[in-house]
C-alpha positions in Angstrom: 0.2 6.9 -20.7 0.6 9.2 -18.0 -0.2 7.9 -14.4 -0.7 9.5 -11.2 2.2 9.4 -9.0 2.6 10.2 -5.2 2.5 13.8 -4.2 6.2 15.2 -4.1 7.7 15.4 -0.7 10.4 17.5 0.6 13.9 16.3 1.2 15.6 15.4 4.4 18.0 18.4 4.0 16.7 21.0 1.6 19.0 23.9 2.3 22.3 23.6 0.2 23.7 27.3 1.5 26.0 26.1 4.1 29.1 28.2 4.7 31.4 25.3 4.8 30.9 22.3 2.6 32.4 19.1 4.2 34.4 16.9 2.2 35.1 13.2 2.6 38.3 11.5 1.3 38.4 7.8 0.4 42.0 6.5 -0.1 44.2 3.6 -1.1 47.9 3.5 -1.6 46.9 4.4 -5.4 44.1 6.5 -5.5 42.0 9.2 -3.6 38.3 9.9 -4.2 36.6 13.2 -2.7 33.0 13.3 -2.1 31.0 16.3 -1.3 27.5 15.3 0.4 26.5 19.0 0.7 26.9 19.4 -3.3 24.4 16.6 -4.2 26.3 13.9 -2.7 28.9 14.1 -5.9 32.2 12.7 -6.2 34.3 15.8 -7.0 37.7 14.3 -7.5 39.3 10.8 -8.7 43.0 11.2 -8.5 45.7 8.9 -9.4 48.4 9.5 -6.4 51.2 8.1 -8.5 50.7 9.9 -11.9 48.8 12.9 -10.2 46.2 12.6 -13.1 42.8 13.9 -12.3 40.1 11.8 -14.0 36.8 14.0 -13.2 36.2 17.4 -14.5 36.7 20.0 -11.8 33.6 22.3 -11.3 34.5 25.9 -12.9 33.0 27.8 -10.1 31.7 27.5 -6.7 28.1 26.3 -6.0 25.6 29.1 -6.5 22.3 27.3 -5.9 20.7 28.6 -2.6 17.8 25.9 -2.2 16.3 23.2 -4.1 13.6 24.1 -6.8 11.9 22.7 -9.8 13.2 25.5 -11.9 16.8 25.3 -10.6 19.5 25.3 -13.5 22.1 22.5 -13.4 24.8 25.1 -14.2 23.9 26.7 -10.8 25.2 23.7 -9.0 28.7 22.9 -8.9 28.9 20.9 -12.3 31.7 18.6 -12.1 32.5 15.1 -10.9 30.0 12.3 -10.7 26.3 13.2 -9.8 22.9 11.3 -10.2 20.1 12.1 -12.6 16.8 10.9 -10.9 14.0 10.7 -11.7 14.8 12.1 -14.9 17.7 13.8 -16.8 16.1 16.6 -18.7 13.5 18.9 -17.3 9.9 17.8 -17.4 7.1 20.1 -17.2 3.8 19.0 -15.4 2.1 16.6 -17.8 -1.1 14.7 -17.3 -1.3 13.7 -13.8 2.4 14.0 -13.2 4.2 16.7 -11.2 6.9 18.7 -12.9 10.7 17.6 -12.5 13.7 19.8 -12.7 16.6 19.7 -15.0 19.0 16.8 -14.2 16.5 15.6 -11.5 16.4 16.4 -7.7 19.5 14.8 -6.1 22.3 17.2 -7.3 20.3 20.0 -5.7 20.3 18.4 -2.3 22.7 18.0 0.9 23.0 14.1 1.3 23.1 12.5 5.0 26.4 10.6 5.7 25.3 7.4 7.6 28.8 5.9 7.8 32.4 6.9 6.9 35.7 5.0 7.2 39.0 5.3 5.4 37.9 3.5 2.4 34.0 3.7 2.5 31.3 6.1 2.7 27.6 5.7 3.0 25.2 8.6 2.1 21.5 8.9 1.2 19.0 11.4 0.1 15.4 12.0 -0.4 13.9 13.6 -3.5 11.3 16.2 -3.8 9.8 15.8 -7.1 8.9 12.2 -6.6 8.8 10.1 -3.5 12.2 8.3 -4.2 15.1 8.0 -1.9 18.6 7.0 -2.9 21.1 5.2 -0.6 24.6 4.8 -2.0 27.6 3.1 -0.7 31.0 4.2 -2.0 34.3 2.4 -1.7 37.6 2.3 -3.0 40.0 -0.8 -3.7 43.4 -0.2 -5.5 42.5 2.0 -8.4 38.7 1.3 -8.5 35.9 3.3 -7.1 32.8 0.9 -6.7 29.3 2.7 -6.0 26.4 0.4 -4.8 23.0 2.0 -5.3 19.5 1.3 -3.8 16.5 3.6 -5.1 13.5 3.2 -2.9 9.9 4.2 -3.4 8.5 5.7 -0.2 4.9 6.0 -1.5 2.2 3.7 -1.1 1.6 3.5 -4.9 4.0 2.9 -7.8 6.2 5.6 -8.9 7.9 5.9 -12.5 11.8 6.8 -12.9 14.4 7.4 -15.4 17.8 7.0 -14.0 21.2 8.0 -15.3 24.5 8.3 -13.6 26.5 11.6 -14.7 29.9 11.3 -14.5 31.6 14.3 -16.0 35.3 13.1 -17.1 38.4 15.3 -17.5 39.7 15.1 -21.1 42.4 16.8 -23.2 42.7 17.3 -26.9 43.4 13.8 -28.6 42.0 11.7 -25.7 40.0 8.7 -26.9 36.4 7.6 -26.1 36.2 3.8 -26.2 33.1 1.9 -26.5 32.4 -1.8 -26.9 32.7 -3.3 -30.6 29.0 -3.8 -30.7 28.3 -0.2 -30.7 28.6 0.8 -34.5 26.0 3.5 -34.3 24.3 5.8 -31.8 21.2 7.7 -31.5 21.5 11.4 -31.7 19.7 13.2 -28.9 21.0 16.7 -29.1 23.6 18.4 -31.5 24.6 22.0 -31.0 23.5 23.9 -34.1 22.5 20.5 -35.6 26.2 20.2 -36.5 25.8 16.2 -36.9 22.0 16.1 -37.4 18.6 16.3 -35.8 17.3 14.5 -32.8 16.4 10.9 -33.7 18.9 10.4 -36.3 21.4 7.5 -36.1 24.8 8.3 -36.4 27.6 5.6 -37.3 30.2 5.4 -34.5 32.9 6.3 -34.3 33.3 7.8 -37.9 30.3 9.7 -38.9 29.2 9.6 -42.6 28.1 13.2 -42.6 31.2 15.0 -41.3 33.9 12.3 -41.7 35.0 13.1 -38.2 36.1 10.4 -35.9 33.8 10.9 -32.8 36.0 8.9 -30.5 38.9 11.6 -30.5 38.5 14.5 -28.3 38.6 17.9 -29.8 40.0 21.3 -28.7 38.1 23.2 -26.0 37.5 25.9 -28.5 35.7 23.5 -31.1 32.5 24.8 -29.6 30.6 21.6 -30.1 28.3 19.5 -28.0 26.5 16.3 -28.7 24.4 13.7 -26.8 23.9 10.1 -28.1 22.4 7.0 -26.8 23.6 3.4 -27.7 21.0 0.5 -28.4 20.5 -1.9 -25.7 24.1 -3.3 -24.7 25.3 -6.8 -23.9 28.7 -5.5 -22.8 28.7 -3.1 -19.9 31.6 -0.7 -19.9 32.7 2.6 -21.6 36.1 4.4 -21.2 38.3 7.4 -21.9 42.2 7.0 -22.7 44.2 9.8 -21.7 46.7 10.0 -24.7 49.4 12.2 -23.1 49.2 10.5 -19.7 49.1 6.9 -21.2 46.5 6.0 -18.6 42.6 5.7 -18.8 39.5 5.1 -16.8 36.6 2.8 -17.6 33.2 2.8 -16.3 31.7 -0.5 -15.7 28.0 -1.5 -15.2 25.7 -4.6 -15.6 23.5 -4.4 -18.6 20.7 -6.2 -16.9 20.5 -3.3 -14.3 21.4 -0.5 -16.7 20.9 -1.5 -20.4 21.9 1.7 -22.2 24.5 4.1 -22.4 24.5 7.9 -23.0 27.4 9.6 -24.4 28.1 13.4 -24.0 30.7 14.8 -25.8 31.0 18.5 -24.7 33.9 20.6 -26.1 33.2 24.2 -25.3 29.6 23.9 -26.7 27.7 24.1 -23.3 26.0 26.3 -21.9 25.1 27.8 -25.3 24.3 31.2 -23.8 25.5 34.0 -21.5 28.9 34.4 -19.9 29.1 31.1 -18.2 32.4 29.2 -18.5 32.1 26.5 -21.2 32.1 23.0 -20.2 35.0 20.8 -21.7 34.3 17.2 -20.5 33.1 13.6 -21.7 30.3 12.1 -19.9 29.7 8.3 -20.0 26.4 7.8 -18.5 24.9 4.4 -17.9 21.2 4.6 -17.8 17.9 2.8 -17.5 16.5 4.0 -20.8 17.7 5.8 -24.0 15.8 8.9 -23.4 16.6 12.5 -22.0 13.3 13.0 -20.1 11.1 10.8 -17.9 8.1 11.9 -19.9 9.7 10.6 -23.1 10.7 7.3 -21.4 6.9 7.0 -20.1 5.6 7.6 -23.6 7.7 4.8 -24.9 7.0 2.4 -22.0 10.5 2.4 -21.0 10.5 4.0 -17.6 11.1 2.0 -14.4 8.0 1.7 -12.5 8.8 0.9 -8.8 6.1 -0.7 -6.9 4.9 0.8 -3.6 7.7 0.3 -1.1 9.9 -1.3 -3.9 13.6 -0.9 -4.4 15.9 -0.8 -7.5 19.5 -1.9 -6.9 22.7 -1.7 -9.0 26.3 -1.1 -9.0 28.7 1.2 -11.1 32.5 1.0 -10.9 35.0 3.5 -12.1 38.4 1.8 -12.7 41.7 3.5 -13.6 44.4 1.6 -15.4 48.0 1.3 -14.2 50.2 4.0 -15.5 51.9 4.0 -18.9 49.8 1.7 -20.9 49.3 1.8 -24.6 45.8 2.4 -26.2 45.7 -1.3 -27.4 46.6 -2.5 -23.9 43.9 -0.3 -22.2 41.4 -1.7 -24.5 42.1 -5.0 -23.5 41.6 -3.8 -19.9 38.2 -2.6 -20.7 37.2 -5.8 -22.3 38.3 -7.9 -19.3 40.9 -9.6 -21.5 44.0 -8.2 -19.7 45.0 -6.1 -16.7 46.3 -2.7 -17.3 
């Protein structure tokens, strides 16, 4: 059932057309992480200093967004790296007593305020405009791990609902492998370009599809022209990973399933955007999320949205851990499962 939410408020910094975009580097002897507060607070790079392997998809063009808007297109930002989707992933038009929400939410559009910066730690925050929500996040690096601690606050004097998903666009090459916990034997199809695999709402076996006989865990060529979005069932193991086959190194996304119970899996091999002359995306996104839905309105219809009390907070952590160099796929999977170091 739709509820009235607090009236949208303007962000602390609502202009994103600065001539210079400040970048903040977090570094250890093994890794560098680059953060761009003026571009939605995104992590634009996660680079292993020993192997020179970049684990995040790089934005294919400079940011074109001039100011925040409910009608903004995600592709007009700098789509690459790690960003936040809040209070929705997909766009929501106004429904019931609820205000509209832009595509991929508010926060990728905004300039974030830097609160503290040191060699290995950065704190930043931003206030949304479609809902009275604020995010504080602390990013820190240790060894080959980037840890992000989040705090979402409701600034209103009444409850506010939201859907959250982390949005890490991970760099891939043909033959790389997507690893999920053994408990994931099927995934819920949210989108498939040209319904290649099926229709929204279909359950698809993982990793081998019955319809196509394709191993979904193996990354295709960029010219495959495919794009699929899936959601897992509620998880008990909080991790998902990509193994870079040629580099013999991988990255695992870790999260607590009592905080983020589901995972979205976006496999895009040249299939998005699906119109115009935009550069096509080539990435895998492994998206810890509060609910297995693409929009807040869907989550609310299914009573799956987070309802944050007036003045309330929702806190969680996500870590991006890179393995040591020159590990086999089997050794990397044990690293993901926490049964061995890699």
